[in-house]
N, C-alpha and C positions, 0 to 999 in steps of 0.2 A: 771637338767643338764645345762651346759653352754647354754645361749640363742642361738637358732638356727638362729635368725635374726641378729646376731652380724656381722655387716659389718665394724666394726672399722678397721683401718689400722694395728692394732696389733692382730687381731683375729688369733687364732692358736698358740699364744705364751702363755705358761703356767708358771705362777709365783707362788711360794710358799712364803707367807708372814709370817715370824716368829716374826716380830718386835712388839714392844709395843710403846704406846704413839705416837710421831709425826714423827721424822726425817725418820726412816726406813719405817714405814707404809705409809707415804705420798708419798714416792718415788714409792711404789707399787700402790697407788691410782692413781698417774699420768699415770702409765702404764695401769691400769684398765680403766681409762677414755677413752682410745683409743682402747679398745677392748680386751686387754689381759685378759686371764682367771686367775684371782688372787684368790688363795685359802688361806684364812686367818686361820692360825693355832692358836688356843687359849686354854688356860688352862681350863679344865673342872670346872664349877661352878663359875669361876671368869671372864674369858675373858680378853681382852685387858684392861689395866688400864684406857684407854681413855673412856671406857664405864661408868666409875664411877666419872668422873670429870664434873662439871656443866659448864654452866647452864643446869638444868634438866627440862624436860616437861613430865609429866606423867611417871616418872621413866626412861625416855630416855635422855641420854646425847646428846645435840645438836652437840657438838664437834665430838663425835663418829659418829653421823649420817652424818656429812659432810665428814669425812675422811675414814669412813668405806664403803662408797658408791661403787657400782659396784663390790663388792667382794662376795665370797662365804665363809661361816664360818664352820670350822671343829674344834671340841674340841678334844684335844689329849694331854695327860700328858707326856711330854718329860722326866720327872724324872724316869718314868718306862721303863725298858728295852724293853717291848713290844711296848710302844709308840715310842721309838727310832727306833725300827725295822719297824714300820708302816711308819714313816716319810721317812726312807730310801727307802721304796717301792714307796712312792709318788714321791720322788726325781728322780726315774728312768725315769719318764715320764715328768719331768719338764725341762724348759729351764732356769729358773732363780729362785734363792732363795734369799730372802732379810732378813737380821737379824741385830739387833742393840743391842745385848747383850754386856756386858763388856767382853773384851778379856779374854779367858780362860773358860768361862761358857760352850760353846758348846763342848769344849774338854772334860769336865767332863761328858758330856752326850754321848760321842762317836759320836758326830755330827760335828766335826771340818771340816775345808776345805779339809784336807787330807782324812778324812773318807768319805765325800760326793763325792769328786772327784773320788774315787775308785768305787763308786756306779754308777756315771754318769760322764764320762770324758768331756761331752759337757756342763756340768752345768756352768752357770755364777752365781757367788755368790757375792752379794753386802753386805759387812760388814761395818756397820756404827757404830762408837763409838766416845766418847768424844775426845780422844787423838790419835786414830789410833791403829793399831795392834802391833806397835813397839815403842821403846823409853822408857825413864825412867818414863813417866807418863801414859803409856798404861793401867796400872791397875786401874787408878783413874776413879771414876764415873764422867760423864759429861752430862750436860743438856744445854738447850738453853742459859740461861743467863750466865752460866759458860763459854760457848764458846765465847759469845760476849765480855766477860772480857778478856779471854786469846787471842782472835784474834785481839784485838786492837780497836774494835769499841766503847766499853763503855767509854774508856778514852777520846775519841774524841766527845762524845755526851753530850750536856748540856752546861752550862755556866761556865766560868773559876773561878768564885767566890763561887762555890758550888759543891757538890758531883756529880759524873757522874750520868746520867739519863738513865734508861732502855728504850729500844724501846717499842712502844705500842703493837707490835705483836711479835710472836715467829719467828723472822726473821732468826735466826741461824738454827732452825729446818727446816724451809721451804726452805731456800736457799740450805741446805744440801740435802733435798729431790730432788730438781731440779738437782743438780750436780749428785746425785745418779742415777736418771732416765737417765740422759745423759750418765753416765758411763756404765749403762746397755746397752743402745743402741749402744755405741761404741763397747762394748764387743761382742754383738750379730752380729754387722756388721763384726767385725774381724773374728768371728767364721763362719758365714754363707756365707759371700761374699768373704772374703780373704782366706778362707780355714784354719783358725786357729782352736784352741781348746777352751774348756771352760777355765775360769780363775776366780780368786778372785779379787774383787775390794775393796781396803782398803781406806775408806773415813772417815776423822776425822772432827767432828763439828768445832773445832777451825780453821782448815785449810780452811774450806769453808768460814768462816767469814773473815779470813786473805786474801783470794783471792779477796774479794770484797772491799779491802781498797785502791784501785787504785794505786797511786804513793807514798803511805806513806813510804814504806821501801826504795824506790829509792831516795826520797828526803832526807831522813835521811842519807843514805849512801854517797851520792854525795855532799850534801850541809849542813849536820848537822841539818836539819830542822825537829824538832819533830812535830807530828800532835797533836795539843792541842784542848781543848774545846773552841769553839768560838761562842757558842750560835747558832744563825741562819745565821751567816756569813760563806761564803765559798770563798776560794781563786779564784775560777773560775767564781764567780758571783759578778759583780760590775756595777751598783747597784744590790743588791739581799738581800731579807729579807722577813719576814712575816709581812706585813704592815697592821695596823689596819684601818678599814673603818669607815665611819661616824656613822654606826649603830652598832659598836662593834664587827663586824666580822673581819676576817683576810683574806688577799689576798696574795698569793705567786707570786713574780715577780723575774725572773732571767734574767739578761742581761750578756751574756758571750763573746761578741765580739763587735768590733767597728761598724759593719754594723747594728747589732741589737740596739746598743746605738743610732745610727742615727734615727732609727724609734721611740725610746723612746723620743728623743728630739722633734720630730714632735708632739708627744702626750703631752709632757710637755714643752712648748716653753721656759720657764725660764731657761732651761738647755742649750739652743742654744748659742754657742759661748763662753761658759765658758771654758777657757784654762786649768783650774785645772783638767778637766775630759775629755780631748781630746783623750786620748788613754786608752786602758784597763789597761795598767801598771800604769798609773797615777790614774785611778779610784780605782784600788785595793789598792793603797797606801793611798787613802783618802775615803775609802768606807763608813765610818760613815758619812762623810759630804754629799756625794751624796745621801746616803740613807735618810738622814734627809730631803733633798729637795723633794725627791720622796714621803716620808711619809707625809709631810705637804700637798702636792698636792692631794694625794689619800684621805686623811681624809677630805679634803675640798669639795670633789665632791660627788654627789649621786653615790651609788654603781653601779647602772645600767649604768650610764654614763661612769664610769671608765672602766667597762667591755666592753662596746661598743667601746670605743676609743682604748683600748688595742687590741681588736680583729680586728678592722679595720686596725691597724698598723702592724698586724702580730706578735705581741709580745707573748712571752711564759709566761702565767700567769694562775692562777686558784684561785678561792675562796677555802678556806680550808673547805672540806666537812665533815659533820657529817653523820652517817649512815642514818639518816632521809632524808637527801638530796640525798644520793646515791640512795636509792630505788625509789626516785621520779624523778631522772634526765633523760632527754630524750636521752642522749648519751648511758647510761647504757641500756635503754629500746630498742633503735634502734638496738644495737648489740647483744641483748639477753645475756648481761653479768651476769644477775642473773637468775639462773635456778629455776624451781619449781618442786619439787619431791613429789609424792604421797606416804606418809608413812602409812603403814597399821594400826598403832596405834595412831599417833598424827596428821594425816591428812596432809594437804599441808605443805611443808617445803621449804623455799627459801634458796639458797646457791650459792656461786660462780659457774658459769658455767664452761665448759671445755675450756681451752685456751692452745695454740693458735688455731686459726681457719685455716682450710686448704681448698683450692678450689676444690681439686679432691678426697678427702677422708673424707666424712662426718663422724662426730663422732656419736657414738651410743647414744641412750637415757640413761640418768642417772637412774640406778636402786637403790632403797633405800638400806641403810646399813642393813645387815642381823641380825636377832636375833642370840644370842649366840648358836653356834652349829647347826644352821638351815639346813646346808647342809652336816652334818656328814654322815648320811646314804647314801645319794645320791652319794657322792664322793667316799666313801669306796666301794660302789657297782659298780660305774662307772669305777673307775680306778683300784681297787684291786680285783674286782669281789668277795667280801665277801658275805657270805650268811646272812640271817636274824639271824640264830642261832649264827654265829660267832660274829656278831655285838652285840648280846645280852650278850655274854660272855665277850666282851670287856667292856661293860657298867657295868656289875656286878663287874668286877675287878677294875673299876675306871680308866681305860685307856682312855676312851672317855667319 
């Protein structure tokens, strides 16, 4: 059963997670982290595709164990009419359903928004897809890197003299998950506080990426300025770059206004009084020149001294961290940014903790990701009151 000691702020909210891989399921994970009862529906014998993607430890996908946390797993074959019927029964007691199938798939299974709305008018349904539920591309498959390309981010990432470079993590999937969880909370507020009804949330991966491109479309429309690949340079940072240190590491420094530049001049006195760099507009026009002066100074100083001076002057900077440095860093440790979960098969497992932190609503302990179908009997008995014999019949038919 759902943990009785669940005191998370979303305790009492039931979510059915039909998604696979990352964008949809992670939206459900974010809700589960704060106490929502997330029931993960998985195909019998296979489960979520994320279960089979490495790195693997003793047959367990680490990715699945990070994003399957705090959920309960039920196996249910939605290709079978009986599986579809059981899902509809589960939907009757649900607040939210999350899915990221290609548009049209749920319709084939008689599980479309219209079908489920009839079963539960209060249902909030988050539908995540590559291109959205409408438009000429709605039928296309869409994944993280596809969305980064379509949304305009890849074209602006990398150096101008070479091909665009992908981001190091699945940022389209994860940013979509964040907007998806936000959309669910807005819809629940509309339903429960404002007296509204349930509704479907239509969220496209490419639109999420596009939303995070700041003024890109505005600058093009008003000034004809395209966002191009500029390496590590940015129009709002002058100086700003990834500067090499004397020991071969890199330090990020961003100076975005004249007040901060004054502090930088105190740190690097050679910049004081140089009229070429007296305003942000001038520095932006000559960013490579000012960056060169900063780069020479950083590489000539011990790294510890560079960091000490920058911190004393209140500048925005950081050494570029590897994962080895992340797990050893005192800031991560002080805030509990890395959680440790006890997994029944592979032992202790470290992963990102629950963010953000709240002062008045403590987040529940992270529960390990479930084995495939671990809660099938429990949930069918708890919610649908099925008997042992009925569940045996479902197993024999391959429905669960």
